[in-house]
Residue frames relative to the residue before (quaternion, step in Angstrom):
aa qw qx qy qz dx dy dz
M 1.0000 0.0000 0.0000 0.0000 0.00 0.00 0.00
K 0.6588 0.5076 -0.3000 0.4671 3.53 0.89 -0.92
H 0.6392 0.5338 -0.3150 0.4553 3.59 1.06 -0.83
I 0.6521 0.5073 -0.3138 0.4679 3.57 1.01 -0.86
N 0.6673 0.5127 -0.3162 0.4381 3.55 0.90 -0.88
Q 0.6450 0.5173 -0.3142 0.4665 3.51 1.11 -0.85
D 0.6107 0.5338 -0.3594 0.4614 3.67 1.06 -0.65
N 0.6408 0.5257 -0.3184 0.4600 3.60 1.01 -0.92
V 0.6497 0.5097 -0.3251 0.4610 3.58 0.95 -0.88
N 0.6762 0.5082 -0.3096 0.4343 3.56 0.91 -0.89
K 0.6299 0.5293 -0.3186 0.4707 3.61 1.17 -0.75
K 0.6550 0.5020 -0.3123 0.4705 3.53 1.00 -0.84
M 0.6521 0.5068 -0.3209 0.4636 3.60 0.95 -0.83
S 0.6646 0.4910 -0.3239 0.4608 3.56 1.00 -0.87
S 0.6326 0.5224 -0.3375 0.4615 3.60 1.00 -0.72
R 0.6637 0.4905 -0.3160 0.4681 3.61 0.90 -0.84
L 0.6390 0.5085 -0.3378 0.4678 3.63 0.95 -0.73
T 0.6443 0.5276 -0.3268 0.4470 3.59 1.00 -0.82
V 0.6556 0.4934 -0.3172 0.4756 3.59 1.05 -0.91
N 0.6495 0.5250 -0.3359 0.4356 3.57 0.94 -0.88
G 0.6561 0.5044 -0.3041 0.4719 3.54 0.96 -0.85
A 0.6399 0.5180 -0.3340 0.4589 3.60 0.94 -0.69
F 0.6748 0.4758 -0.2993 0.4782 3.58 0.91 -0.91
K 0.5753 0.5843 -0.3629 0.4427 3.57 1.11 -0.70
W 0.6991 0.4590 -0.2729 0.4756 3.62 0.85 -0.96
V 0.5986 0.5627 -0.3437 0.4549 3.56 1.11 -0.74
F 0.7090 0.4548 -0.2674 0.4679 3.53 0.81 -1.01
L 0.6086 0.5497 -0.3353 0.4637 3.58 1.12 -0.72
A 0.6548 0.5098 -0.3039 0.4679 3.58 1.04 -0.87
A 0.6531 0.5120 -0.3241 0.4542 3.56 0.97 -0.81
T 0.6493 0.5069 -0.3073 0.4764 3.58 1.04 -0.84
S 0.6671 0.5075 -0.3135 0.4463 3.56 0.89 -0.91
F 0.6333 0.5508 -0.3314 0.4309 3.58 0.99 -0.85
G 0.6575 0.4868 -0.3059 0.4869 3.57 0.99 -0.85
L 0.6673 0.4905 -0.3199 0.4603 3.62 0.85 -0.83
I 0.6405 0.5145 -0.3443 0.4545 3.62 0.95 -0.82
V 0.6432 0.5191 -0.3249 0.4596 3.63 0.88 -0.93
L 0.6776 0.5000 -0.2933 0.4526 3.55 0.93 -0.97
A 0.6340 0.5330 -0.3019 0.4720 3.61 1.05 -0.80
V 0.6555 0.4931 -0.2982 0.4882 3.61 0.95 -0.87
L 0.6382 0.5289 -0.3297 0.4519 3.61 1.00 -0.83
L 0.6915 0.4760 -0.2779 0.4669 3.53 0.84 -1.09
Y 0.6170 0.5393 -0.3587 0.4470 3.64 0.99 -0.80
R 0.6892 0.4905 -0.2904 0.4473 3.54 0.79 -1.05
V 0.6554 0.5149 -0.3169 0.4526 3.63 0.86 -0.89
F 0.7225 0.4578 -0.2612 0.4474 3.55 0.81 -1.02
T 0.6531 0.5108 -0.3200 0.4584 3.56 0.96 -0.78
Q 0.6973 0.4630 -0.2730 0.4742 3.60 1.06 -0.70
G 0.8081 0.3662 -0.1649 0.4310 3.54 0.91 -0.94
I 0.5459 0.6587 -0.4108 0.3151 3.61 1.16 -0.39
G 0.6165 0.5630 -0.3542 0.4214 3.58 1.19 -0.56
Y 0.7377 0.4061 -0.2381 0.4839 3.65 1.08 -0.55
L 0.5405 0.6294 -0.3781 0.4107 3.55 1.42 -0.09
N 0.3360 0.7201 -0.5532 0.2500 3.61 -0.27 1.12
L 0.7416 -0.4157 0.2763 0.4482 3.56 -1.32 -0.03
D 0.6329 0.5423 -0.3358 0.4388 3.58 1.04 -0.69
F 0.6104 0.5485 -0.3377 0.4611 3.58 1.12 -0.71
L 0.6899 0.4723 -0.2773 0.4734 3.56 1.02 -0.79
Q 0.7299 0.4437 -0.2304 0.4662 3.61 1.09 -0.61
N 0.6669 0.5445 -0.2944 0.4148 3.57 1.16 -0.55
M 0.4382 -0.6731 0.5219 0.2875 3.57 -1.20 0.50
G 0.7027 -0.4461 0.3255 0.4486 3.57 -1.16 -0.01
S 0.0433 -0.8038 0.5921 -0.0386 3.52 -1.12 0.72
R 0.4554 -0.6627 0.5018 0.3188 3.58 -1.18 0.42
F 0.6246 0.4579 -0.3429 0.5316 3.56 1.27 0.15
P 0.4504 -0.7473 0.4151 0.2575 3.63 -0.56 1.07
E 0.6564 0.5119 -0.3082 0.4606 3.51 1.19 -0.67
K 0.7093 0.3892 -0.2634 0.5254 3.59 1.24 -0.23
A 0.4885 0.6935 -0.4188 0.3241 3.60 1.18 -0.12
G 0.0096 -0.8037 0.5948 -0.0132 3.58 -0.95 0.83
I 0.4384 -0.7202 0.5031 0.1900 3.45 -1.37 0.28
Y 0.3126 0.7929 -0.4874 0.1897 3.56 1.25 0.21
A 0.6845 0.4915 -0.3005 0.4467 3.65 0.74 -0.99
A 0.6850 0.4887 -0.2921 0.4545 3.56 0.93 -0.89
L 0.6654 0.4988 -0.3184 0.4551 3.57 1.04 -0.70
I 0.6350 0.4864 -0.3317 0.5001 3.60 1.01 -0.70
G 0.6384 0.5407 -0.3212 0.4436 3.59 0.97 -0.79
S 0.6653 0.4819 -0.3194 0.4723 3.60 1.05 -0.75
L 0.6256 0.5341 -0.3527 0.4460 3.53 1.06 -0.58
W 0.6163 0.5315 -0.3197 0.4852 3.51 1.06 -0.86
L 0.6454 0.5353 -0.3105 0.4478 3.59 0.95 -0.89
M 0.6877 0.4797 -0.2778 0.4689 3.61 0.94 -0.85
F 0.5910 0.5743 -0.3610 0.4365 3.57 1.23 -0.52
V 0.6614 0.4561 -0.2884 0.5209 3.53 1.27 -0.54
I 0.6892 0.5186 -0.3012 0.4066 3.59 0.79 -1.00
I 0.6917 0.5147 -0.3168 0.3953 3.63 0.68 -1.05
P 0.7453 0.3991 -0.2914 0.4477 3.67 0.52 -0.91
I 0.6413 0.5387 -0.3251 0.4392 3.62 0.99 -0.84
S 0.7242 0.4373 -0.2632 0.4637 3.55 0.77 -1.07
L 0.6286 0.5269 -0.3469 0.4550 3.67 0.97 -0.69
I 0.7036 0.4762 -0.2906 0.4402 3.55 0.75 -1.02
L 0.6832 0.4799 -0.2811 0.4733 3.61 0.91 -0.90
A 0.6898 0.4865 -0.2952 0.4476 3.59 0.90 -0.94
V 0.7001 0.4529 -0.2950 0.4666 3.61 0.81 -0.94
G 0.6313 0.5414 -0.3311 0.4458 3.61 1.09 -0.68
T 0.6446 0.5207 -0.2989 0.4734 3.52 1.12 -0.78
A 0.6807 0.4756 -0.2985 0.4705 3.50 1.00 -0.94
I 0.6215 0.5234 -0.3651 0.4545 3.65 0.99 -0.59
Y 0.6591 0.5142 -0.3180 0.4472 3.57 0.92 -0.79
L 0.6849 0.4963 -0.2818 0.4529 3.56 0.92 -1.01
E 0.7478 0.4229 -0.2219 0.4613 3.57 0.94 -0.83
E 0.7867 0.3528 -0.1487 0.4842 3.62 0.95 -0.93
Y 0.8092 0.3145 -0.1442 0.4749 3.61 0.91 -0.77
A 0.6882 0.4894 -0.2981 0.4450 3.59 0.86 -0.97
K 0.4918 -0.6372 0.5092 0.3046 3.55 -1.18 0.82
Q 0.4447 -0.6820 0.5187 0.2610 3.55 -1.11 0.92
N 0.2932 0.7394 -0.5552 0.2431 3.63 0.15 1.19
R 0.7675 -0.3785 0.2511 0.4523 3.54 -1.29 -0.14
V 0.6271 0.5413 -0.3475 0.4393 3.57 1.02 -0.72
N 0.6579 0.4997 -0.3048 0.4738 3.57 0.99 -0.87
K 0.6557 0.4897 -0.3213 0.4764 3.62 0.96 -0.73
F 0.6067 0.5506 -0.3476 0.4560 3.58 1.12 -0.71
I 0.6653 0.4916 -0.3068 0.4707 3.57 0.95 -0.94
K 0.6436 0.5230 -0.3311 0.4501 3.65 0.87 -0.82
I 0.6487 0.5170 -0.3173 0.4596 3.56 0.89 -0.85
N 0.6971 0.4746 -0.2854 0.4553 3.58 0.84 -0.90
I 0.5909 0.5382 -0.3722 0.4719 3.58 1.13 -0.63
S 0.6623 0.4977 -0.3178 0.4613 3.60 0.88 -0.91
N 0.6527 0.5127 -0.3223 0.4552 3.61 0.99 -0.74
L 0.5878 0.5940 -0.3450 0.4273 3.62 1.11 -0.70
A 0.6137 0.5748 -0.3590 0.4051 3.55 1.11 -0.73
G 0.7294 0.4355 -0.2562 0.4611 3.61 1.15 -0.48
V 0.4378 0.6966 -0.4536 0.3424 3.61 1.32 0.11
P 0.5353 -0.6422 0.4394 0.3287 3.60 -0.87 0.89
S 0.5599 -0.6328 0.4174 0.3344 3.63 -0.99 0.79
V 0.5968 0.5810 -0.3889 0.3938 3.63 1.04 -0.51
V 0.6076 0.5616 -0.3467 0.4418 3.53 1.21 -0.64
F 0.6352 0.5049 -0.3134 0.4933 3.55 1.10 -0.71
G 0.6031 0.5631 -0.3425 0.4493 3.53 1.18 -0.64
L 0.6590 0.4908 -0.2939 0.4883 3.54 1.00 -0.88
L 0.6270 0.5212 -0.3382 0.4699 3.60 1.08 -0.64
G 0.6583 0.4946 -0.3002 0.4816 3.55 0.97 -0.82
L 0.6417 0.5176 -0.3421 0.4509 3.56 0.95 -0.73
T 0.6814 0.4960 -0.2825 0.4581 3.62 0.94 -0.93
I 0.7786 0.3713 -0.1910 0.4683 3.58 0.80 -1.03
F 0.7899 0.3479 -0.1789 0.4723 3.56 0.54 -1.13
A 0.7401 0.4294 -0.2553 0.4503 3.59 0.70 -1.00
R 0.7852 0.2865 -0.1725 0.5212 3.68 0.96 -0.78
A 0.7219 0.4353 -0.2971 0.4485 3.68 0.58 -0.99
F 0.7541 0.3409 -0.2074 0.5217 3.60 0.94 -0.80
A 0.3850 -0.7701 0.4371 0.2600 3.59 1.38 0.03
L 0.3551 0.7475 -0.4915 0.2713 3.62 1.05 0.81
G 0.3573 -0.7876 0.4531 0.2159 3.56 1.32 -0.12
H 0.7510 -0.3469 0.2837 0.4849 3.54 -1.02 -0.88
S 0.2992 0.8178 -0.4591 0.1759 3.59 1.17 0.46
V 0.6494 -0.4740 0.4100 0.4307 3.57 -1.30 0.14
L 0.6600 0.5346 -0.3178 0.4214 3.58 0.91 -0.77
A 0.6469 0.5140 -0.2980 0.4780 3.57 1.01 -0.81
A 0.6962 0.4510 -0.2727 0.4874 3.55 0.93 -0.79
G 0.6513 0.4981 -0.3303 0.4676 3.62 1.05 -0.68
L 0.6451 0.4968 -0.3400 0.4707 3.61 1.00 -0.64
T 0.6325 0.5278 -0.3276 0.4627 3.62 1.06 -0.72
M 0.6657 0.4903 -0.2939 0.4797 3.56 0.93 -0.90
S 0.6075 0.5620 -0.3403 0.4463 3.60 1.06 -0.75
L 0.6527 0.4879 -0.3102 0.4896 3.55 0.96 -0.86
L 0.6165 0.5727 -0.3408 0.4193 3.59 1.04 -0.75
I 0.7915 0.3263 -0.1581 0.4921 3.59 0.84 -0.98
L 0.4002 0.7375 -0.4609 0.2890 3.63 1.22 -0.09
P 0.7010 0.4733 -0.3225 0.4250 3.66 0.58 -0.95
V 0.6442 0.5112 -0.3536 0.4457 3.63 0.98 -0.73
I 0.6818 0.4730 -0.3070 0.4660 3.62 0.89 -0.85
I 0.6357 0.5480 -0.3422 0.4224 3.59 0.99 -0.81
V 0.6567 0.4985 -0.3010 0.4791 3.56 0.94 -0.98
A 0.6599 0.5045 -0.3165 0.4582 3.65 0.90 -0.81
A 0.6584 0.5030 -0.2974 0.4744 3.55 1.01 -0.87
Q 0.6043 0.5535 -0.3491 0.4545 3.59 1.02 -0.78
E 0.6840 0.4880 -0.2778 0.4656 3.57 0.80 -1.08
A 0.6719 0.5075 -0.3057 0.4445 3.58 0.93 -0.86
I 0.6495 0.4939 -0.3016 0.4932 3.59 1.05 -0.82
R 0.6741 0.5037 -0.3106 0.4422 3.55 0.89 -0.88
S 0.6751 0.5247 -0.2954 0.4262 3.60 1.10 -0.64
V 0.5124 0.6360 -0.4265 0.3885 3.57 1.28 -0.12
P 0.4959 -0.7083 0.4016 0.3019 3.62 -0.59 1.07
R 0.5393 -0.6390 0.4414 0.3256 3.60 -0.95 0.86
E 0.5948 0.5979 -0.3791 0.3808 3.59 1.10 -0.65
L 0.6013 0.5588 -0.3572 0.4457 3.61 1.11 -0.65
R 0.6515 0.5023 -0.3108 0.4762 3.60 0.95 -0.88
D 0.6779 0.5014 -0.3032 0.4439 3.60 0.86 -0.99
A 0.6309 0.5197 -0.3328 0.4703 3.61 1.08 -0.76
S 0.6511 0.5091 -0.3274 0.4579 3.55 0.92 -0.77
Y 0.6448 0.5056 -0.3123 0.4806 3.60 0.94 -0.90
G 0.6514 0.5363 -0.3103 0.4380 3.61 1.03 -0.81
M 0.6707 0.4869 -0.2884 0.4795 3.50 1.24 -0.52
G 0.5965 -0.5981 0.3344 0.4179 3.56 1.34 0.07
A 0.4550 0.6761 -0.4792 0.3260 3.69 1.14 0.22
T 0.4804 -0.6500 0.5119 0.2910 3.46 -1.24 0.62
K 0.7137 -0.4386 0.3241 0.4395 3.60 -1.31 0.16
W 0.6776 0.4830 -0.2884 0.4737 3.55 0.91 -0.98
Q 0.6395 0.5049 -0.3348 0.4732 3.65 0.89 -0.78
T 0.6413 0.5152 -0.3405 0.4554 3.63 0.94 -0.76
I 0.6575 0.5117 -0.3146 0.4547 3.58 0.95 -0.88
V 0.7110 0.4656 -0.2656 0.4552 3.58 0.81 -1.02
R 0.7838 0.3700 -0.1676 0.4698 3.63 0.78 -1.00
V 0.7870 0.3036 -0.1697 0.5096 3.64 1.03 -0.52
V 0.7395 0.4352 -0.2558 0.4454 3.61 0.65 -1.16
L 0.7303 0.4699 -0.2622 0.4207 3.55 0.64 -1.11
P 0.6443 0.4972 -0.3561 0.4592 3.69 0.89 -0.74
A 0.6710 0.5064 -0.2896 0.4577 3.57 1.03 -0.84
A 0.7030 0.4717 -0.2366 0.4768 3.56 1.21 -0.70
I 0.4606 0.7357 -0.4157 0.2718 3.58 1.20 -0.35
P 0.6316 0.5225 -0.3598 0.4457 3.66 0.90 -0.78
G 0.6708 0.4909 -0.2899 0.4744 3.63 0.87 -0.88
I 0.6653 0.5036 -0.3173 0.4505 3.54 0.88 -0.92
L 0.6923 0.4860 -0.2898 0.4479 3.57 0.89 -0.87
T 0.5940 0.5635 -0.3809 0.4295 3.54 1.12 -0.55
G 0.6630 0.4807 -0.2894 0.4955 3.53 0.99 -0.83
S 0.6417 0.5432 -0.3150 0.4403 3.59 1.00 -0.86
I 0.6075 0.5583 -0.3518 0.4421 3.55 0.98 -0.81
L 0.6859 0.4798 -0.2914 0.4630 3.54 0.81 -0.99
A 0.6540 0.5226 -0.3039 0.4547 3.59 1.01 -0.85
F 0.6789 0.4795 -0.3073 0.4634 3.62 0.82 -0.87
S 0.6196 0.5472 -0.3356 0.4517 3.57 1.07 -0.74
R 0.6438 0.4860 -0.3218 0.4957 3.56 1.11 -0.69
A 0.6698 0.5224 -0.3273 0.4139 3.60 0.87 -0.85
I 0.7009 0.4850 -0.2927 0.4333 3.55 0.86 -0.89
G 0.7318 0.4233 -0.2369 0.4788 3.59 1.20 -0.41
E 0.5023 0.6681 -0.4255 0.3469 3.60 1.30 -0.17
T 0.1915 -0.7823 0.5858 0.0906 3.55 -1.13 0.81
A 0.6178 0.6170 -0.3524 0.3368 3.57 0.91 -0.94
P 0.6789 0.4734 -0.3297 0.4542 3.65 0.78 -0.83
L 0.6583 0.5136 -0.3180 0.4492 3.55 0.97 -0.78
V 0.6302 0.5295 -0.3297 0.4623 3.57 1.09 -0.68
V 0.6464 0.5216 -0.3077 0.4641 3.57 1.06 -0.90
I 0.6626 0.5025 -0.3050 0.4642 3.63 0.92 -0.91
G 0.4698 -0.6940 0.4344 0.3301 3.62 1.10 -0.63
V 0.2609 0.7672 -0.5409 0.2253 3.55 1.22 0.66
P 0.4652 -0.6996 0.4663 0.2769 3.67 -0.76 0.98
T 0.4992 -0.6681 0.4784 0.2750 3.54 -1.09 0.67
I 0.7883 0.1528 -0.0479 0.5941 3.64 1.06 -0.76
L 0.0588 0.7622 -0.6434 0.0412 3.53 -1.00 0.91
L 0.3209 -0.7602 0.5383 0.1716 3.51 -1.17 0.66
F 0.7091 0.3003 -0.2584 0.5833 3.50 1.28 0.55
T 0.4186 -0.6897 0.5379 0.2443 3.54 -1.36 0.37
P 0.5614 -0.6057 0.4205 0.3756 3.65 -1.05 0.55
G 0.2892 -0.7586 0.5643 0.1499 3.52 -1.19 0.69
S 0.7732 0.0953 -0.0653 0.6235 3.52 1.34 -0.25
F 0.6682 -0.5228 0.3507 0.3965 3.56 -1.31 0.14
L 0.6542 0.5152 -0.2918 0.4706 3.54 1.30 -0.27
D 0.5757 0.6143 -0.3813 0.3818 3.55 1.30 0.01
T 0.5806 -0.5472 0.4734 0.3734 3.60 -1.27 0.38
F 0.0236 -0.8012 0.5971 -0.0333 3.54 -1.11 0.76
T 0.2016 -0.6979 0.6495 0.2247 3.48 -1.39 -0.11
A 0.2506 -0.7675 0.5764 0.1259 3.59 -1.28 0.46
L 0.7174 -0.4599 0.3168 0.4165 3.54 -1.32 0.41
P 0.6889 0.4540 -0.3466 0.4462 3.71 0.65 -0.84
M 0.6429 0.5132 -0.3510 0.4473 3.64 0.94 -0.66
Q 0.6551 0.5193 -0.3065 0.4553 3.61 0.98 -0.81
I 0.6524 0.4979 -0.2993 0.4868 3.54 1.02 -0.93
Y 0.6395 0.5321 -0.3352 0.4422 3.58 0.95 -0.86
D 0.6559 0.5239 -0.3077 0.4480 3.58 1.01 -0.77
W 0.6662 0.4882 -0.3059 0.4736 3.54 1.00 -0.86
T 0.6845 0.5151 -0.3175 0.4067 3.63 0.85 -0.85
K 0.6960 0.4643 -0.2998 0.4585 3.65 1.11 -0.54
R 0.5472 0.6096 -0.4176 0.3931 3.56 1.20 -0.05
P 0.5503 -0.6646 0.4000 0.3090 3.63 -1.04 0.85
Q 0.6204 0.5674 -0.3713 0.3939 3.63 0.99 -0.58
E 0.4892 -0.6954 0.4467 0.2785 3.55 -0.79 1.04
E 0.6099 0.5845 -0.3653 0.3911 3.60 1.08 -0.67
F 0.6197 0.5492 -0.3394 0.4463 3.52 1.18 -0.67
H 0.5844 0.5601 -0.3693 0.4565 3.60 1.18 -0.55
H 0.6451 0.4952 -0.3196 0.4862 3.60 1.05 -0.68
V 0.6164 0.5339 -0.3248 0.4791 3.55 1.06 -0.68
A 0.6345 0.5283 -0.3154 0.4678 3.54 1.02 -0.84
A 0.6079 0.5535 -0.3292 0.4644 3.55 1.11 -0.80
S 0.6588 0.4848 -0.3223 0.4765 3.60 0.97 -0.83
G 0.6228 0.5254 -0.3471 0.4644 3.60 1.05 -0.66
I 0.6258 0.5232 -0.3413 0.4672 3.62 1.04 -0.71
I 0.6233 0.5379 -0.3448 0.4509 3.62 1.02 -0.72
V 0.6506 0.5177 -0.3032 0.4656 3.51 0.98 -0.94
L 0.6334 0.5434 -0.3002 0.4619 3.55 1.04 -0.91
M 0.6758 0.4989 -0.2827 0.4632 3.60 0.94 -0.91
I 0.6243 0.5318 -0.3240 0.4717 3.56 1.09 -0.83
L 0.6448 0.5155 -0.3099 0.4717 3.59 0.98 -0.94
L 0.6719 0.5033 -0.2899 0.4595 3.55 0.94 -0.94
L 0.6643 0.5029 -0.3021 0.4632 3.55 0.94 -0.77
F 0.6294 0.5285 -0.3275 0.4660 3.57 1.15 -0.66
M 0.6549 0.5019 -0.2987 0.4795 3.54 0.95 -0.84
N 0.6706 0.5059 -0.3029 0.4502 3.53 0.93 -0.84
S 0.6337 0.5405 -0.3261 0.4471 3.57 1.05 -0.87
V 0.6439 0.5012 -0.3410 0.4668 3.61 0.97 -0.79
A 0.6789 0.4870 -0.3116 0.4525 3.57 0.88 -0.89
V 0.6282 0.5237 -0.3305 0.4711 3.65 1.02 -0.75
F 0.6338 0.5386 -0.3241 0.4507 3.57 0.99 -0.82
I 0.6765 0.4739 -0.3026 0.4757 3.58 0.92 -0.87
R 0.6436 0.5319 -0.3270 0.4426 3.53 1.02 -0.90
N 0.6868 0.4892 -0.2987 0.4470 3.56 0.83 -0.92
K 0.6019 0.5717 -0.3480 0.4355 3.57 1.07 -0.72
F 0.7182 0.4085 -0.2539 0.5029 3.57 0.89 -0.92
Q 0.5845 0.5762 -0.3732 0.4326 3.65 1.13 -0.57
N 0.6868 0.4806 -0.2839 0.4655 3.55 0.97 -0.83
R 0.6461 0.5201 -0.3202 0.4578 3.57 1.16 -0.60
Y 0.7930 0.2418 -0.1297 0.5439 3.60 1.03 -0.81
């Protein structure tokens, strides 16, 4: 009897090891496929665009001649756009998360709000573009300005940051809050001095993904009517502007092959800007992660 039971155990163990090994190779294949596609994409972009990437390309405005085309106006416009998106989306998203997790009663209304916020994260970006066109561009008469596009993009990424901030705030141990209350701190002091510093790594993780999406989105800008080429840079948040995705989009749809290489150079600049922003956010996140 013992011998039979031992054989059954050995068969089950062998079967489990076989299944584990199969899943290991499946997951390795999935990871390898993603890495190979990314490597091919980066290779194609860099081989096509590195020849046009120089100081003149960064300083020149748009042109109908590929050898004279530059990305200066689009780069400055993207920076202006992020100056609107980052503070507005962070303040609104973190404020909403604090209210829902720390102040709002945990009832059906609160659960309904949370579910709808999560659902908004999956709404196509063109829908937010139509919303921005209706409200900000037309109702508020902001037109094609930096402010109209920034507010639209902020609405686009708000659900992602709110959900990430909620999870980060919820993960802060209850003992930290109780210790703060025991020292005589008020609820607001506890949130500012204990909860938020401990939740910053999680909040920034979601914010990094959201900002990366915002800086590369094209559909809302197209719907609002942001021009693809401008020969000037914005001087205020109410001025018309263009952005890197719009400039790249314009170059890729042109029939001349040289413009495709110029577009690849623009993609490289966009990736460098994105990596710089992510590096700053990761540095801040790691600093607070080590402290708490």
